[in-house]
N, C-alpha and C positions, 0 to 999 in steps of 0.2 A: 251412557256418558255424559258428565256434563260438560256445558256452554262453559266458549271461552273466559265468559264475562263472571262467572260462577266462579273459575278456580284460581283467575286475579284478585279477585274479593276474599278468596277463603288467603291464597298468599300473602295479600297486605293487614290484613289480620291476624296470622302467625307472626309474618316479622315485627306489628307493633305489639305484641307477646312478647316477643322473644326478645325487643328491644326495650319493654318493661321488667322482664327477669334478667335481664344483665344490667341495668338499671341500677333496681335495689338489692343487687349482688354489690356493683360495686359502690352505693353509698354506706354498705354494709358494713365494707373493708375499712373505707372513710371515716364509717364514726369509730370502729375498734381502732385502726391508728389513732385520732384524735385521743380516745381516751387513753391508752397505751402511752401515748405521748406525755398527756398532762399527769397522770401516776408517774412519770419517770420526774419530771420538775417538783411532783409536791416529794418527791422521799428525802427526808431532814439532811440538810447540809448540801443537797446536791447540787451545788453552784463552784465557781471558782473560787468562791473567797468563804469557805464555814464561820460560822460565827463562834467565838470562846467557847460561849454556853452550846450548843450545839455538840462541838468536838468531846467537852466535859462530860454532857450529861448523858448523849447519844452513843458516842462514838465509845470512850472512855469507859464508861459506865457498864456497854454490853460488854465490850474486852476482859475485864475484869471480871464479870459474868459467865465467864467463857461461850459467850453469844457471838463467836467468830463468823457466822454465816452472814450477821450483820453487818457485820461494818470491813467485810472486802474490798468495799469501795476506796478504802486507803491502803495502800498495798506499803509493806514495813521494808525497808534498805536498813543493810547492817552498813554503819562506816559512811554516811550521805554525802560528812563533809570531805572525807576524802576523795570523790567522784564528781568529774566534770560533768558537766549537762546535758552533752550528747553521751556518756557513760549510762545515764540512768534507765533509757528504757527497754538497757538489754538487760539491766538486774530488776525490772519489775516481773 
């Protein structure tokens, strides 16, 4: 049977290894989250105000070619002038 000091030393080593593994796991998910965040910010026109060029050459061009999956960020609403602003979320 091991003496108490060897057992405590083994526990400390295992805890350090366990912390190291959790820390690596944490850093991995932080990096993945940062990558996804940067990827989302680089989507063309994905800001509060897309430019005219982005609207015409990215959204409208892909819409005309039938690539609707690329332009789903902009929802279509029929009769937008007849709606009040608080009614818009229900139509989207």
